[in-house]
N, C-alpha and C positions, 0 to 999 in steps of 0.2 A: 513309498508312502502308503500307510495303512488306509484302506477304504473306510469311509465314514457311513455308518448306517443312518437310517432316517430319524431315529430317536436322538442321536447325537447332533444331527443337522438341525433338528427342531430346537434343541437346547441352545445351540450356537446362535440361531436366529432370534430366539427370545432374549438371549443375553445382549444381543446387539440391537434390540428394538429401538432404543432411544436414538442411536446413530442413524438407523435406517429411516425412522420417522423424520428426523431433522433434515436428512438429505432429500427426502421426498418433498418436504415443505419448501426447501430452498429451490429445488427444480421447478416446483409449481409456481413460486413467485417469479422466477426468471421467465417462465413460460407466459404468464399473464402480462408481465412488463413488456416482453418482446412482442406479444400479439397486439397490445395497445400501441406500441411504437410503430409496428408495421402498418396497422390500420390508419394511424394518424398521418404517417408519411404518404401512404397510398391515396388517402382521401383529402389531404390538405386540411386536416383538423388542427385545432389550437388547444393549448392547455388552459383550462378555466381558472379564474380566481374565485376562491370560496370565501364567504364572509358571513358574519352573524346578522348582517342587516337584512330586513325583510324585502328583498329585491330579486329581480331576475332581469339582467341586461344582456341581450344577445344581439350581436351585429351579424347580419347575413347568415342566419341560422338555416339549417337544412335538415330534412328527414333522410337519414342514411339509406333506408330500405327503398323508399320511393325514388330517391336520387339514383340509386344503382339500377333500378328497373327502367327508368327513363334513359339513362346512359346506354343501356343494352339496346334500346330501340332507337338510339341516335338522337334523343331529345335532351333538352337542357332543363334542369330543375331551377325554379325561380326561388332564390333565397329571400328571406324576410327578417326584419328586425323585430325585437321584442324588448320593451322597457317598462317594467312594472316596479313601482315603489310604494311607499306608505300612502301617497296621495292618489294613486291610481292602481290600486291592488285588485280591482275587479274590471276585467275587460269584457265588454259586450260586443260580440262580433256578428255582423249580419252579412248577407250576400247570397248569391244564387247557389243552388246545388252544383257540385263538381267544381266550385270556384276555389277550393283549397282550405276551407274552414277547418275541417276535421284533420287534415294533414298538419296544419299549423298547430292545432291543439296537441296532437300526438308528438310532434317534433319538440315542442317545449318540454313535455314530460320526459321524453327520451334524453334530452340534453341535461336535464336536472339529475336523472338517474345515472347517466354516464359520468357526470362531473363528480358526484359523491361516491362513485365506485373507484375513483382514482384514474379514470380514463381521460384522454383528450376528447374534445367534442366537435361535432360538425358545424363549425361557425368560424367567422373571422375573429371574433372576440366574444368572451363570455364572462360575466360576473354573476355568480349564483349565491343567493342567500341560503344557508343551510335549511333543508326541508326535513321535518321530522316524519312526515307521512305524505304519500302521494295517493290521491284518490282520482279514479277515472270512471266517468259514466258516459261511454260513447258506444255507438253501434246499436243495432237492433237484434235482439235474440229472445227466444222464449225458452221455457223449461217445461216441455210437455209431460215429462215423467213425474213432475211434482205439481202439475196442474196450474202452471203459471203462464200467463200470456206475456207478450212483449211488454205491454204497458205495466203489468204487475212487477215484472223483473226490474223495469226502469224505476218504479216507485220504491221498491225494496232497497235498491242500491242507492238511490237518492236519500232515503231516510237514514241509511247507514252513514253516508257522508255527513249529513247535518248533525248526527249524533256523535261522530267520532273525530271529525276534523278539528284542528286547533289553529290558533293564529299563525303558527309556523308551518302549516301544511301547504301543499300545492294541490289545487283541485281543477280538473278539466271536465266540463259539462257540455254535452253536445245534444242539442234539440230536446231539452226537457219538455215534456208535455205533448209530444207529437203523436202519442199512441192513443189519444182519446179525442173527444169532440173539441172543436175550436175554442169554445168558451171555457170548458174545463181546462184544456191545455194551457191557454193563456193565463188563466187564473193561477194554476199551479206554478207555471214558469215565473210569473210576477212575484208570487210569494217566496219562491226559492231564491230569486235574485235578492230580494229584500233581506231574507234570513242570512244569506252568505255575506251580505254587506254589513248588516247591523249586529248580527249575533256571532257568527263564526269569525269574520274579519280576517280571512286568510287570502293569499294570492289565488285568484280564480279567473279562469278563462271560460267564458260562457258563450257558446255559439247558438244562434237561434234564427228561425224564420219569422218569429213574431215581432214585426217591426214596431208594434205598439209598445214594446218594452223599452224602446229608446226614450220614451217619455220619462223614465226613471233617472236619466242623466241630470235632469234639472232638480232632482230631489235627493239624490245620493251623492255625497261629496267625493267619495273615492271610486266612483264608477266612471269609466271613460268609454267612448264609442269608437268602434273601428269596423271596417268592412273589407271584403275581398272585391277587387275591382273587376268589372266586366263592361263590355261595350257591344252595341249592336251595329253591325256594318253590312249595309245592303241586305237587310232582312235576316242576317245570320248573327248568332251570338258568338262573341269572341271572349273567352275566359282568360284573363290576364294573370291570375294566380298571385296577384300582388296585394299586400295588405296596406290599407290607407286609413287615415283618421276620419272620423265622422261616421254617420249611418249610411247604409245603402239607400239609394233612391227608390228601388223596388227589387222584387225577388227574381224577376226574369224566369218565372216558373214555366210559362208557356214556351218561351224561347228554348229552354232546356229540353222540354218535351219534344219540340220540333227537332232539336239536335240529336235526340235519342232515336228518332225515326218514327214518331207518331204520324199516322196518315194525315195528309193535308186537310181532308174534310173534318177530321176530329180537331185539328189545331184551329181551323177557322171557326168551328162551333165554340171551342173553348174561349176564343177571343171575344166572340159576341156575348157569351155568358159573363165573362169577366167585365166587359163594359157595363152590363146591367148591374152587376154586383157593386162595381165602383161608383156608379151613379147613386145607388141606394145608400152606399156608405157615406158619400159626400152630403147627401140630403139629411141623414139621421145622425151623423157624427161618428158612425162606424162602430165596430165591436168594442172599442176602447172608450166610448163616450162616457163621461162621468168619472173616469179613473183619476183624472187630475185632481179631483176634489176628495179622493179617498185618503183618509189619514194614513200616516206611516205605519209600518208593521208593528212597532212597539206600542203605538197608541191603540191599535185595534185588537191586540192579542188578549184573549180571555181564556181563563182556565176551563177545561172541559169537565163537566160534572158527570158523575156516574149515573147509572139508571135509578129511577125513582123507586125507593124501597117499598112503597105501597103497591106500585105496579108489579114489582118483582114478586111480592108476597101473593098477590092475586093470581099471578101466572102459575104459582106452585100449587095452588089449591085444586083438587079434583072433587067437585061436589058430589058426584055419584058414589064416591068411595067413603064418604064421611058418615059417621053416626050422628044422631041429633046432638049429643053432648060435644063431639068434636067440632061440629058445625058452629055451635055456640062459642066454643073456645076460639076458633078461627075468627069469628065475628068480633070478639073482644080484642083479639090481637090486631086486626085491621083498624079498629077504632083507636088503639094506642098509637099505631103507626101514623094514622091521619092527624093525630094531635101532636105528633113529634116526640112522643115519649118512648119510641122504640118498641 
């Protein structure tokens, strides 16, 4: 057989390009299908039902990465259910730190992504309404290279969600407003919840430590309250990682601090300070006093006006650089602006 030089070999490869590409695509599909099947069999995953209904129904859902990490340490992952529909499309989730709120939000998003990619999902049963976009505002991070603080990054991402999400989107929001003062943070979180409910109207999971937000359940028809369960036993906090209906009775912040190893003297001092703060809250009505009388989002929204043209014109004038004639002209201009004649 005559040897083939590289030019002839290149020509043969180019001529066979469609067949080579088709074979590569077929092998890739087989590889993806095989990996999905292997992962599903290994992890006990189930095939989800996709629908056009605006819902997410998950029985015994799990976070695959967290579950694998716990299994490696000999622990068991606590599965949770999720059932969102048209009448409860916004879940407000409260409870202590380390209780599992963030994991629950992330696993819901992962299950939706896996389902729409053609994969099995880590759950006993799943029915997923098609999601056109998935938005996530979780975790704390800053962008020092661009001069953005953690709070600024949080607000930029939240603004993008409010501007781009549609009624078919899925949004997970974790601790909106935590990066600023308590009053500012609660006000922002309150307004974001109302906007997601009244304007965006998409499936939303909103985790928060602002228990005052639970008051919105009586005003927003499609908002439902949920919490991650925890119990105190003989002075120690037991995190159950189970999701239950209703609002959490308290945040257990000091108990979590003790669990993290804060010195006993600091924990004791924190308890005494908390007692004083709670007494003041009970006496005054607390940080959320008066919010029940606040009109709904749509009733209070007012268009923002631009800067006053007269003020802007005054700011542009540099008196030391004007000739007498220019000063007179500027005076007439300001008079026209003041009379509304531009």
